[in-house]
Backbone as CSV, one residue per row, in Angstrom:
resi,resn,N_x,N_y,N_z,CA_x,CA_y,CA_z,C_x,C_y,C_z
1,MET,27.991,6.605,7.693,27.087,5.364,7.446,26.846,4.503,6.969
2,ASP,27.159,3.462,7.535,27.460,2.050,6.756,25.612,1.521,6.498
3,TYR,26.366,0.180,5.791,24.799,-0.018,5.287,24.094,-0.896,5.546
4,VAL,24.780,-1.514,7.170,23.586,-1.724,8.571,23.091,-1.476,8.505
5,SER,23.412,-0.021,9.144,23.265,0.863,10.010,21.902,1.941,9.325
6,GLU,22.127,2.032,7.857,21.094,2.857,6.780,19.969,1.855,6.526
7,THR,19.984,0.364,6.551,19.217,-0.971,6.529,17.907,-0.306,7.933
8,ILE,18.553,-0.727,8.886,18.056,-0.771,10.292,17.285,0.854,10.307
9,ILE,17.548,2.190,10.502,16.894,3.318,10.151,15.705,3.097,9.421
10,GLY,16.431,2.931,8.183,15.234,2.377,7.137,13.853,1.550,7.219
11,VAL,13.946,0.500,8.040,12.822,-0.345,8.149,12.636,-0.017,9.640
12,ILE,12.998,0.845,10.463,12.434,1.458,11.519,11.355,2.651,10.985
13,LEU,11.665,3.177,10.264,10.687,4.455,9.479,9.888,3.916,8.866
14,ALA,10.150,2.882,7.992,9.125,1.843,7.509,8.014,1.028,8.244
15,ILE,8.265,0.841,8.741,7.438,-0.051,9.829,6.400,1.258,11.127
16,ILE,7.215,2.450,11.434,6.278,3.693,11.983,5.446,3.697,10.942
17,GLY,5.689,4.481,9.831,4.813,5.080,8.510,3.645,4.011,8.479
18,ALA,3.970,2.739,8.391,3.113,1.548,8.555,1.888,1.797,9.479
19,PHE,2.614,1.949,10.172,1.545,1.875,11.599,0.611,3.125,11.321
20,ILE,1.533,4.490,11.569,0.666,6.043,11.146,-0.379,5.490,9.964
21,ASN,-0.190,4.889,9.038,-1.268,4.849,7.772,-2.157,4.230,7.869
22,ASN,-1.921,3.002,8.681,-3.052,1.501,8.688,-3.971,2.294,10.617
23,PHE,-3.321,3.449,10.653,-4.395,3.240,11.954,-5.060,4.659,11.607
24,GLY,-4.647,5.506,10.712,-5.720,6.225,9.748,-6.847,5.445,9.420
25,VAL,-6.234,4.124,8.921,-7.437,3.749,8.354,-8.679,2.844,9.007
26,VAL,-8.362,2.759,10.270,-8.881,2.512,10.998,-10.189,3.026,11.719
27,LEU,-9.495,4.389,11.956,-10.262,5.714,12.156,-11.714,5.672,11.141
28,GLN,-10.716,5.571,9.983,-11.689,5.919,8.478,-12.942,5.134,8.728
29,LYS,-12.634,3.622,8.994,-13.551,2.169,8.990,-14.570,2.895,10.114
30,ARG,-13.713,2.949,11.202,-15.065,3.341,12.162,-15.503,4.669,12.300
31,GLN,-15.370,5.546,11.756,-16.047,6.754,11.594,-17.078,6.116,10.297
32,VAL,-16.691,5.732,9.415,-17.993,5.094,8.406,-18.994,4.565,8.947
33,ASN,-18.773,3.487,9.828,-19.547,2.310,10.397,-20.448,3.675,11.176
34,LEU,-20.017,4.527,12.011,-20.769,4.949,12.837,-21.732,5.895,11.824
35,LYS,-20.954,6.810,11.170,-22.021,8.042,9.954,-22.554,7.292,9.055
36,THR,-22.308,6.081,8.859,-23.240,5.492,7.580,-24.423,4.662,7.985
37,PRO,-25.818,5.544,7.757,-26.979,4.830,7.937,-27.080,3.332,6.684
38,PRO,-28.022,2.662,7.342,-28.224,1.322,6.592,-28.328,1.516,5.128
39,GLU,-29.601,2.484,4.710,-29.925,2.785,3.452,-28.988,3.304,3.022
40,MET,-27.850,3.779,2.969,-26.557,4.398,2.019,-25.818,3.371,1.722
41,LYS,-25.894,1.488,2.690,-24.775,0.936,2.348,-24.955,0.595,0.733
42,GLU,-25.492,0.227,0.196,-25.581,0.399,-1.044,-25.899,1.103,-2.623
43,LYS,-25.763,2.570,-2.017,-25.438,3.435,-3.123,-24.361,3.549,-4.098
44,THR,-24.706,3.990,-5.110,-23.134,3.992,-5.682,-22.083,4.865,-5.236
45,MET,-22.123,6.431,-4.344,-21.199,6.622,-3.972,-21.909,7.070,-2.700
46,MET,-21.467,7.909,-1.330,-21.372,8.212,-0.049,-21.186,9.705,-0.474
47,ASP,-21.727,10.560,0.628,-21.619,12.010,0.586,-20.324,12.205,1.700
48,ILE,-18.866,12.293,0.786,-17.326,12.417,1.334,-17.982,13.775,2.389
49,GLY,-18.390,14.595,1.912,-18.594,16.197,2.740,-19.214,16.120,4.147
50,LYS,-19.762,15.208,4.680,-20.027,15.135,5.902,-19.270,14.533,6.481
51,PHE,-18.399,14.046,5.992,-17.258,13.162,7.186,-16.076,13.929,7.126
52,LEU,-16.303,14.581,6.023,-14.975,16.014,6.351,-15.481,16.780,7.249
53,LYS,-16.337,17.152,7.988,-16.787,17.566,8.983,-16.719,16.849,10.725
54,ASP,-16.569,15.181,10.058,-15.884,14.454,11.536,-14.577,14.872,11.747
55,PRO,-13.956,14.999,12.833,-12.839,15.172,13.104,-12.088,14.472,13.490
56,LEU,-12.145,12.686,13.594,-11.641,11.608,13.870,-11.339,10.949,11.811
57,TRP,-12.703,11.327,11.408,-12.378,10.882,10.012,-11.360,11.857,9.215
58,ASP,-11.232,13.325,9.617,-10.268,13.799,9.142,-9.036,13.494,9.340
59,LEU,-8.581,13.036,11.000,-7.545,12.743,11.620,-6.829,11.426,10.725
60,GLY,-7.513,10.479,10.182,-7.287,9.389,9.396,-7.049,9.596,8.378
61,ILE,-7.349,10.382,7.920,-6.858,10.373,6.491,-5.891,11.345,6.486
62,LEU,-5.736,12.376,7.216,-3.758,13.134,7.788,-2.871,11.914,7.633
63,MET,-3.416,10.895,8.683,-2.200,9.771,8.938,-2.062,9.164,7.973
64,GLN,-3.463,9.192,6.876,-2.534,7.747,5.652,-2.471,8.803,4.530
65,THR,-2.272,10.610,5.016,-1.597,11.289,3.878,-0.174,11.918,3.860
66,ILE,-0.793,12.770,5.074,0.318,13.805,5.228,0.978,13.718,6.053
67,LEU,0.526,12.993,7.204,1.330,12.393,8.505,2.714,11.420,8.196
68,TYR,2.191,10.656,7.862,2.605,9.456,7.277,4.349,9.301,5.919
69,LEU,3.876,10.611,5.559,4.267,10.836,4.404,6.107,11.125,4.756
70,PRO,6.894,11.500,5.561,7.957,11.711,5.927,8.713,10.636,6.005
71,PHE,7.861,10.094,6.879,8.305,8.444,6.883,8.644,7.501,5.946
72,LEU,7.710,7.511,5.146,7.869,6.826,3.652,8.942,7.467,3.564
73,LEU,8.983,8.751,2.641,10.034,9.439,2.197,11.330,8.997,2.403
74,PHE,11.802,9.150,3.860,12.966,8.752,4.148,13.360,7.601,4.256
75,SER,12.541,6.294,4.478,12.420,4.970,4.585,13.136,4.914,3.303
76,TYR,12.827,5.511,1.952,12.794,5.057,0.531,14.254,5.775,0.141
77,ASP,14.495,6.566,1.331,16.123,7.199,1.078,16.876,6.289,1.889
78,PHE,16.641,5.398,2.453,17.859,5.056,3.467,17.530,3.328,2.618
79,ILE,16.041,2.901,2.052,16.511,1.121,1.665,15.817,1.339,0.653
80,GLY,15.064,2.342,0.019,14.427,2.119,-1.492,13.517,1.621,-1.602
81,ILE,12.309,1.863,-1.941,10.918,1.077,-2.920,10.539,-0.380,-3.122
82,THR,11.959,-1.040,-3.558,12.131,-2.375,-3.155,12.069,-3.013,-1.884
83,LEU,12.184,-2.610,-0.954,11.988,-2.887,0.627,11.455,-2.811,0.992
84,VAL,11.014,-1.088,1.327,9.527,-0.161,1.927,8.598,-1.047,1.765
85,GLN,8.390,-1.692,0.494,7.180,-1.882,0.368,6.758,-3.173,0.908
86,PRO,7.580,-4.320,0.886,6.903,-5.295,1.426,7.414,-5.261,2.868
87,ILE,7.935,-4.370,3.714,8.470,-4.177,5.100,7.260,-3.783,5.367
88,SER,6.236,-2.867,4.556,5.495,-2.028,5.062,4.326,-2.742,5.399
89,ALA,4.061,-4.363,4.432,3.447,-5.163,5.260,2.340,-5.310,6.012
90,CYS,3.813,-5.008,7.205,3.654,-5.155,8.563,2.436,-4.466,9.165
91,GLY,2.190,-3.249,8.056,0.866,-2.483,8.756,-0.097,-3.075,8.851
92,LEU,-0.747,-4.173,7.873,-1.531,-5.057,8.249,-1.663,-6.061,9.524
93,ILE,-0.510,-5.922,10.238,-0.915,-6.108,11.946,-1.369,-5.293,12.685
94,PHE,-0.975,-4.001,12.176,-1.089,-3.238,13.447,-2.965,-2.485,13.419
95,LEU,-2.923,-2.689,11.627,-4.709,-2.593,10.569,-5.689,-3.684,11.901
96,ILE,-4.919,-5.018,11.461,-6.519,-5.892,12.423,-6.230,-5.434,13.539
97,LEU,-5.213,-5.563,14.390,-5.104,-5.164,15.381,-6.009,-4.201,16.088
98,GLY,-6.168,-3.124,14.752,-7.713,-1.906,15.062,-8.623,-2.393,14.996
99,LEU,-8.919,-2.959,13.761,-9.882,-3.363,13.399,-11.029,-4.533,15.047
100,PHE,-10.015,-5.355,15.343,-10.171,-5.815,16.235,-10.893,-5.076,17.399
101,LEU,-10.281,-4.239,18.368,-10.281,-3.626,19.534,-11.090,-2.932,19.299
102,MET,-11.057,-1.654,17.958,-12.083,-0.536,17.924,-13.387,-0.403,17.012
103,VAL,-13.175,-1.230,16.043,-14.347,-1.764,15.277,-14.995,-3.110,15.694
104,ASN,-14.658,-3.851,16.087,-15.194,-5.521,16.425,-15.561,-6.255,15.243
105,GLU,-14.304,-5.880,14.458,-14.214,-6.872,13.561,-13.199,-8.326,13.246
106,ARG,-13.356,-9.460,13.681,-12.992,-10.876,14.281,-12.690,-11.360,12.878
107,PHE,-11.508,-12.328,12.943,-11.497,-13.319,12.596,-12.523,-14.384,12.516
108,LYS,-12.515,-15.627,11.478,-13.515,-16.257,12.362,-13.141,-17.894,12.358
109,TYR,-11.480,-17.987,11.543,-10.848,-19.160,11.643,-9.670,-19.695,11.752
110,LYS,-9.445,-20.835,12.466,-7.888,-20.429,12.896,-6.929,-20.210,11.703
111,SER,-7.626,-21.073,10.692,-6.315,-21.006,9.481,-6.309,-19.270,9.021
112,GLU,-6.241,-18.004,9.613,-6.673,-17.442,9.430,-6.012,-15.979,10.730
113,TYR,-5.459,-17.058,11.419,-4.518,-16.705,12.892,-3.436,-17.256,12.264
114,ILE,-3.454,-18.505,11.463,-1.996,-18.779,11.064,-1.217,-17.854,9.989
115,GLY,-2.699,-17.757,9.013,-2.145,-16.127,7.968,-1.434,-15.308,8.410
116,MET,-1.485,-14.618,9.730,-1.575,-13.669,10.683,0.040,-13.693,10.584
117,GLY,0.522,-14.861,11.258,2.120,-15.365,11.762,2.360,-15.275,10.404
118,ILE,2.316,-16.137,9.541,3.024,-16.452,8.234,3.386,-15.291,7.629
119,LEU,2.577,-14.185,8.064,2.751,-13.146,7.030,3.496,-12.189,7.304
120,ILE,3.879,-11.977,9.300,4.914,-11.889,9.952,6.020,-12.555,9.629
121,PHE,6.493,-13.547,9.524,7.721,-14.076,9.646,7.816,-13.614,8.214
122,GLY,7.148,-13.642,6.981,7.763,-12.728,6.088,8.232,-11.610,5.807
123,ILE,7.375,-10.136,6.885,8.173,-9.088,7.254,9.368,-9.202,7.538
124,ILE,9.630,-10.137,8.457,10.832,-10.453,9.183,12.056,-11.040,8.110
125,ILE,11.910,-12.056,7.681,12.668,-12.620,6.251,12.626,-12.220,5.370
126,ILE,11.845,-11.287,4.784,12.097,-10.289,3.275,13.092,-9.159,3.695
127,ALA,13.492,-9.075,5.049,14.877,-7.273,5.390,16.103,-7.901,5.150
128,LEU,16.056,-9.475,5.501,17.109,-10.321,5.256,17.364,-10.175,3.555
129,GLY,16.861,-10.257,2.335,17.459,-9.958,1.323,18.033,-9.059,0.761
130,GLY,18.269,-8.279,1.481,19.506,-6.711,0.921,19.423,-6.526,-0.010
131,VAL,17.909,-5.452,-0.300,17.882,-4.634,-1.645,19.075,-3.828,-1.910
132,ILE,19.829,-3.740,-2.479,20.700,-2.370,-2.790,20.210,-2.118,-3.899
133,GLY,21.024,-0.459,-4.371,20.973,0.056,-5.689,20.360,1.315,-5.293
134,THR,21.301,2.395,-6.143,20.682,3.840,-6.514,20.020,4.019,-7.274
135,ILE,19.309,4.665,-7.058,17.732,4.835,-8.029,18.283,6.168,-8.648
136,THR,17.916,6.162,-9.739,18.414,8.027,-10.722,17.554,7.846,-11.996
137,ILE,17.268,9.253,-12.282,16.586,9.110,-13.615,16.731,8.659,-14.620
138,ASP,18.597,8.909,-14.883,18.361,7.767,-15.928,18.363,6.551,-16.195
139,ILE,18.398,5.945,-15.000,17.937,4.567,-14.719,16.552,4.412,-14.746
140,PHE,15.441,5.204,-14.508,14.560,5.221,-15.112,13.663,5.760,-16.544
141,ILE,14.447,6.530,-16.830,14.771,6.415,-18.335,14.832,5.044,-19.063
142,ALA,16.190,4.806,-19.112,16.470,3.598,-19.360,15.171,2.053,-19.783
143,ASN,14.941,2.313,-18.397,13.798,1.376,-18.162,12.212,1.444,-18.407
144,LEU,12.311,2.576,-19.472,10.872,3.045,-19.387,9.946,2.207,-20.149
145,SER,10.566,1.024,-20.654,9.839,0.748,-21.479,8.823,-0.557,-20.270
146,ASN,9.854,-0.927,-19.105,9.605,-1.638,-18.188,8.190,-1.522,-17.795
147,PHE,8.208,-0.095,-17.229,7.504,0.992,-16.933,6.065,0.292,-17.395
148,TRP,6.190,0.960,-18.645,4.960,0.762,-19.378,4.394,-0.179,-18.970
149,ILE,4.903,-1.698,-19.368,4.456,-2.619,-19.674,4.005,-2.963,-17.974
150,LEU,4.493,-2.497,-17.291,4.146,-2.739,-15.777,2.863,-2.043,-15.291
151,PHE,2.732,-0.869,-16.007,1.856,0.237,-15.785,0.941,-0.534,-16.077
152,LEU,0.488,-1.291,-17.656,-0.910,-1.542,-18.223,-1.104,-2.991,-17.721
153,ILE,-0.086,-3.376,-16.782,-0.693,-5.036,-15.936,-1.477,-3.951,-15.199
154,MET,-1.397,-3.152,-14.856,-1.967,-2.482,-13.313,-3.608,-2.170,-14.338
155,LEU,-3.324,-1.024,-14.795,-4.462,-0.758,-15.950,-5.291,-1.645,-15.981
156,ALA,-5.021,-3.320,-16.508,-5.932,-4.382,-16.808,-6.329,-4.845,-15.643
157,LEU,-5.599,-4.807,-14.753,-5.999,-5.596,-13.463,-6.823,-4.581,-12.280
158,SER,-6.835,-3.169,-12.701,-7.800,-2.089,-12.058,-8.967,-2.179,-13.299
159,CYS,-9.136,-2.419,-14.331,-10.754,-2.554,-14.656,-11.025,-3.746,-14.878
160,LEU,-10.658,-4.486,-14.687,-11.043,-6.142,-14.417,-11.782,-5.864,-12.601
161,SER,-11.155,-4.685,-11.942,-11.705,-5.343,-10.909,-12.898,-4.143,-10.362
162,VAL,-12.840,-3.223,-11.299,-13.977,-2.198,-11.505,-15.098,-2.604,-11.985
163,ILE,-15.062,-3.750,-13.203,-16.038,-4.575,-13.815,-16.754,-5.736,-13.018
164,MET,-15.683,-6.078,-12.166,-16.384,-7.168,-11.350,-16.883,-6.803,-9.985
165,ILE,-16.467,-5.408,-9.884,-17.602,-4.697,-8.098,-18.832,-4.055,-8.775
166,ILE,-19.045,-3.747,-10.109,-19.728,-3.601,-10.751,-20.533,-4.474,-10.988
167,LYS,-20.811,-5.625,-11.157,-21.084,-6.658,-11.363,-21.549,-7.567,-10.035
168,ASN,-20.814,-6.867,-8.754,-20.823,-7.405,-7.910,-20.891,-9.142,-7.798
169,LYS,-19.652,-9.200,-8.140,-19.175,-10.606,-7.852,-17.525,-10.693,-7.184
170,ALA,-17.493,-11.355,-6.175,-16.828,-11.261,-5.522,-15.978,-9.427,-5.241
171,ARG,-17.020,-8.588,-4.976,-16.516,-7.072,-4.954,-15.209,-6.924,-3.823
172,PHE,-15.593,-7.547,-2.701,-14.487,-7.250,-1.530,-13.046,-7.371,-2.199
173,PRO,-12.956,-9.006,-2.165,-11.766,-9.094,-3.031,-11.623,-7.969,-4.379
174,PHE,-12.108,-8.014,-4.648,-11.574,-6.944,-5.944,-11.492,-5.272,-5.367
175,PHE,-12.251,-5.092,-4.363,-12.162,-3.276,-4.016,-10.744,-3.535,-3.466
176,GLY,-9.925,-4.439,-3.046,-8.661,-4.684,-2.528,-7.549,-4.996,-3.519
177,ILE,-8.091,-5.831,-4.310,-7.250,-5.470,-5.591,-7.074,-3.914,-6.564
178,LEU,-7.999,-3.208,-6.492,-7.942,-1.894,-6.814,-7.563,-1.165,-6.134
179,LEU,-7.564,-1.431,-4.918,-6.918,-0.477,-3.956,-5.337,-0.696,-3.939
180,GLY,-4.599,-1.828,-4.234,-3.782,-2.230,-4.082,-2.557,-1.321,-5.518
181,ASN,-3.670,-1.501,-6.788,-3.385,-1.109,-7.517,-3.192,0.418,-7.630
182,ILE,-4.153,1.166,-6.740,-3.950,2.557,-6.991,-2.934,2.709,-5.955
183,TYR,-2.985,2.378,-4.575,-1.428,2.843,-4.120,-0.615,2.099,-3.988
184,SER,-0.367,1.231,-4.964,1.373,0.967,-5.567,1.365,2.070,-6.345
185,MET,0.685,2.771,-7.633,1.226,3.643,-8.318,1.709,5.216,-7.485
186,VAL,0.722,4.960,-6.392,0.779,6.047,-5.767,2.373,6.012,-4.958
187,SER,2.995,4.305,-5.084,4.348,4.270,-4.337,5.327,5.052,-4.832
188,ILE,4.527,4.334,-6.638,5.399,4.786,-7.471,5.996,6.023,-8.051
189,SER,4.564,6.763,-7.680,4.820,8.461,-7.852,5.442,8.875,-6.515
190,MET,6.206,8.849,-5.337,6.179,9.028,-4.490,8.074,8.486,-4.818
191,GLN,7.943,7.477,-5.401,9.923,7.620,-5.763,10.041,8.584,-6.733
192,TRP,9.278,9.002,-8.083,9.572,10.109,-8.737,9.710,11.570,-8.194
193,PHE,9.007,11.708,-7.185,8.846,12.860,-6.738,10.226,12.920,-5.633
194,GLN,10.544,11.647,-4.623,12.080,12.033,-4.689,13.001,11.648,-5.251
195,LEU,12.726,11.458,-6.827,14.261,11.543,-8.212,13.889,13.331,-8.178
196,GLY,13.497,13.391,-8.253,12.905,14.902,-9.083,13.625,16.020,-7.851
197,VAL,13.316,16.136,-6.705,13.537,16.673,-5.620,15.279,16.508,-5.645
198,ALA,15.579,15.254,-5.426,16.995,14.851,-5.424,18.145,15.108,-6.773
199,GLU,17.591,15.064,-7.770,18.229,15.775,-9.110,17.380,16.483,-9.468
200,PHE,16.981,17.447,-9.394,15.925,18.934,-10.068,17.299,19.591,-11.162
201,SER,18.403,19.016,-10.840,19.006,20.101,-12.042,19.067,19.148,-13.234
202,HIS,18.390,17.728,-12.661,18.964,17.020,-14.492,17.977,17.886,-15.449
203,ALA,18.102,17.416,-16.559,17.190,18.182,-17.676,15.910,17.659,-17.468
204,LEU,15.520,16.725,-16.899,14.399,15.961,-16.374,13.294,16.337,-15.768
205,GLY,14.110,16.526,-14.057,14.252,16.584,-13.193,12.721,17.347,-12.860
206,LEU,12.601,18.441,-13.414,11.360,18.988,-13.136,9.752,17.948,-13.540
207,LEU,10.036,17.839,-14.638,8.886,16.631,-15.286,8.762,15.762,-14.286
208,ILE,9.297,14.795,-13.900,9.567,14.122,-12.994,8.849,14.645,-11.737
209,LEU,9.634,15.633,-11.388,8.757,16.033,-10.176,7.118,16.720,-9.789
210,ILE,6.970,17.185,-11.422,5.723,16.995,-11.149,4.749,15.810,-11.407
211,LEU,5.294,14.929,-12.101,4.469,13.736,-12.227,4.203,12.827,-10.931
212,GLY,5.744,13.106,-10.332,5.462,12.594,-8.920,4.196,13.050,-8.002
213,ILE,4.248,14.428,-7.881,3.368,15.126,-7.348,1.646,15.081,-7.498
214,GLY,1.594,14.883,-8.837,0.447,14.529,-9.520,0.166,13.474,-9.210
215,GLY,0.644,12.349,-9.697,0.352,11.079,-8.803,0.083,10.592,-8.016
216,ALA,1.046,11.169,-7.595,0.348,10.534,-5.678,-0.524,11.659,-4.990
217,ILE,-1.263,12.459,-5.659,-2.089,13.184,-5.182,-3.333,12.637,-5.917
218,ALA,-3.288,12.572,-7.242,-4.640,12.022,-7.750,-4.753,10.390,-6.953
219,GLY,-3.762,10.258,-7.144,-3.841,8.362,-6.344,-4.368,8.341,-5.271
220,THR,-3.804,9.119,-4.000,-3.785,9.344,-3.153,-5.872,10.031,-2.902
221,ILE,-6.468,10.289,-3.579,-7.611,10.956,-3.891,-8.833,10.078,-4.207
222,LEU,-8.277,9.664,-5.346,-8.648,8.208,-5.967,-9.222,7.274,-4.797
223,GLY,-7.639,6.565,-4.055,-8.201,5.874,-2.884,-8.894,6.127,-1.911
224,ILE,-8.940,7.322,-1.406,-9.640,7.255,-0.263,-11.206,7.090,-0.789
225,ILE,-12.100,8.116,-1.842,-13.286,7.579,-2.342,-13.474,6.082,-2.658
226,THR,-12.309,5.331,-2.924,-12.313,3.682,-3.678,-12.573,2.952,-2.354
227,ALA,-11.811,3.546,-0.717,-11.574,2.707,0.203,-13.190,2.989,1.199
228,GLN,-13.538,4.631,0.770,-15.107,4.229,1.426,-15.912,3.573,1.254
229,GLU,-15.959,3.594,-0.127,-16.783,2.678,-0.556,-17.221,1.413,-0.125
230,ALA,-16.091,1.102,-0.611,-15.210,-0.511,0.046,-16.177,-0.723,1.690
231,TYR,-15.546,0.136,2.831,-15.869,0.169,4.146,-16.747,0.433,4.502
232,LYS,-18.159,0.866,3.905,-19.616,1.210,3.935,-20.028,-0.118,3.410
233,ARG,-19.437,-0.802,2.557,-20.348,-2.276,2.232,-19.959,-3.425,3.421
234,GLY,-18.955,-3.216,3.677,-18.784,-4.553,4.420,-17.158,-4.491,5.651
235,GLN,-16.794,-5.210,5.724,-15.608,-5.306,6.640,-14.572,-5.235,6.427
236,ALA,-13.647,-4.187,6.881,-12.477,-3.719,5.691,-11.481,-4.929,5.769
237,ILE,-11.477,-5.765,6.861,-10.763,-7.421,7.255,-10.799,-8.049,5.806
238,TRP,-11.991,-7.855,4.849,-12.574,-8.508,3.946,-11.747,-8.164,2.466
239,THR,-11.017,-6.741,3.043,-10.736,-6.253,1.496,-8.964,-5.877,1.768
240,ILE,-8.834,-5.837,2.312,-7.338,-5.075,2.935,-6.482,-5.977,2.709
241,PRO,-6.390,-7.009,3.031,-5.205,-8.643,2.951,-5.301,-8.223,1.302
242,PHE,-6.290,-8.293,0.424,-5.958,-8.318,-1.074,-5.305,-7.162,-1.521
243,MET,-5.769,-5.960,-0.677,-4.792,-4.880,-0.948,-3.561,-4.748,-0.685
244,GLN,-3.100,-5.892,0.113,-1.648,-6.218,0.853,-0.938,-6.689,-0.116
245,ILE,-1.066,-7.415,-0.383,-1.170,-8.436,-1.317,-0.134,-7.629,-3.097
246,ILE,-0.951,-7.062,-2.812,-0.730,-6.442,-4.474,0.456,-5.297,-4.106
247,ILE,0.077,-4.962,-3.183,0.750,-3.445,-3.391,2.264,-3.843,-2.606
248,ASN,2.301,-5.055,-2.197,3.789,-5.454,-2.137,4.598,-6.313,-2.800
249,ILE,3.729,-6.439,-4.534,3.786,-7.424,-5.399,4.480,-6.206,-6.323
250,LEU,3.389,-5.147,-6.968,4.092,-4.202,-7.959,4.748,-3.176,-7.813
251,PRO,5.179,-2.643,-6.149,6.090,-1.527,-6.189,7.674,-2.632,-5.845
252,VAL,7.820,-3.703,-5.616,8.699,-4.661,-5.756,9.622,-4.917,-7.117
253,LEU,8.424,-5.048,-8.261,8.462,-5.889,-9.753,9.058,-4.353,-10.304
254,ALA,8.669,-2.745,-9.934,8.695,-1.473,-10.001,10.180,-1.375,-9.621
255,GLY,10.491,-2.001,-8.277,12.209,-1.510,-7.835,12.872,-2.267,-8.423
256,ILE,12.728,-3.605,-8.724,13.655,-4.421,-9.678,13.646,-4.167,-11.169
257,PHE,12.490,-3.607,-12.021,12.454,-3.688,-13.639,12.576,-2.325,-13.900
258,VAL,11.725,-1.757,-13.275,11.880,-0.039,-13.644,13.225,0.632,-13.220
259,PHE,13.715,0.551,-11.566,14.722,1.226,-11.081,16.078,0.695,-10.939
260,ALA,15.800,-0.674,-10.988,17.039,-1.278,-11.834,17.886,-1.639,-10.215
261,GLN,16.907,-2.030,-8.373,17.840,-1.986,-7.667,17.924,-3.781,-8.019
262,THR,18.623,-4.086,-7.002,19.613,-5.636,-7.167,19.071,-6.337,-5.424
263,ILE,19.022,-7.443,-5.515,18.935,-8.285,-4.408,19.724,-9.018,-4.164
264,THR,20.812,-8.946,-2.975,22.025,-9.901,-2.831,21.201,-11.007,-1.904
265,ASN,20.496,-11.206,-1.243,19.830,-12.375,-1.088,18.684,-12.887,-1.234
266,LEU,18.922,-13.408,-2.510,17.647,-13.718,-3.163,16.689,-15.253,-2.517
267,VAL,17.100,-15.996,-2.195,16.415,-17.238,-1.368,15.433,-16.364,-0.160
268,PHE,16.236,-15.734,0.953,15.483,-14.982,1.637,14.468,-13.860,0.981
269,PHE,15.226,-13.194,0.458,13.780,-12.363,-0.457,12.658,-12.920,-1.342
270,TRP,12.979,-13.745,-2.207,11.662,-14.504,-2.155,10.703,-14.964,-1.808
271,ILE,11.742,-15.771,-0.314,10.746,-16.973,0.708,9.687,-15.682,0.856
272,GLY,10.215,-14.396,1.872,9.506,-13.422,2.736,8.770,-13.015,1.472
273,ILE,8.656,-12.765,-0.050,7.823,-12.292,-0.891,6.788,-13.743,-1.017
274,GLY,7.164,-14.716,-0.818,6.323,-16.060,-0.676,5.170,-15.740,0.193
275,CYS,6.017,-15.798,1.793,5.067,-15.671,3.085,3.922,-14.662,3.223
276,ILE,4.673,-13.538,2.411,3.454,-12.507,2.272,2.446,-12.693,1.492
277,ILE,2.403,-13.134,0.055,1.146,-13.899,-0.378,0.647,-14.707,0.240
278,VAL,0.874,-15.829,0.887,0.541,-16.991,1.340,-0.588,-16.602,3.023
279,GLY,0.209,-16.301,3.472,-0.289,-14.902,4.401,-1.534,-14.140,3.910
280,GLY,-1.141,-13.586,3.638,-1.693,-12.530,2.682,-3.203,-13.094,2.797
281,SER,-3.365,-14.494,1.831,-4.067,-14.840,1.391,-4.679,-15.585,2.101
282,MET,-4.344,-16.346,2.916,-5.393,-16.817,4.190,-5.708,-16.182,5.186
283,LEU,-5.311,-14.918,5.338,-6.149,-13.334,6.093,-7.503,-13.737,5.408
284,ALA,-7.519,-13.438,3.914,-8.892,-12.511,3.442,-9.223,-13.541,2.785
285,ARG,-8.589,-14.959,3.189,-9.560,-16.219,2.778,-11.586,-16.354,2.662
286,PHE,-11.666,-15.628,4.121,-12.565,-15.510,4.677,-13.175,-14.379,4.678
287,GLU,-14.700,-14.233,4.697,-15.446,-13.316,4.852,-16.174,-13.504,6.412
288,VAL,-15.549,-13.013,7.418,-15.869,-13.100,8.711,-16.998,-11.930,9.257
């Protein structure tokens, strides 16, 4: 199969996975709205157990975790983490449409619709960037110091977000930043899992596989709990765009600096990244 065919298949798989993942978010938010009484809105934690008895909430969780997973893994195999994550930003389109139609959340300002258009343009143009490069365990080990630098940046952003949430200062954007860091780590862990499977005979293959599984499971659980806390306090549309900005920057940095992938057309790629950041920022600018 040639490069163009692999890219097309990878992009399609990434978009399908993004749809499944984000429709799961819509279902969760809808059920949280229905099941959370007013007196629970500001409590530190809500009873996750009662949501486990809700079939639609369970379906939303399954869509965010198990059901979209094959699409994510196969898209990684075709086009790699560096390109998959920005393309997955199209899930924000599905998310916002779902919030409009099923949860009755709305934009308030014209600039937010403009932001949506810029985001869509960014998703299209970034695919023309042409990200290439075989990801291997040896490449990851060679760039291990870069991973720790990136991890410390993510940890610092997460700690800042938690502090700001506790202090109730711009908590919805910081919920988004925290979720972005959590799910970025899940994306990186899934790349580890894929490496462990592909190179199981490598001396570190089993360890990488275990780290990938552990990181993905822990990150997913933490992400679900954090997301429910954000959703019960306000509209998902206040938080998700900030999350999208983070998860479309950090995995790209991981792909380039940790997994040593290369970009064949820097102009298209960075214009696309810039549009995603600008469009996502305009969507997240106002509380609607």
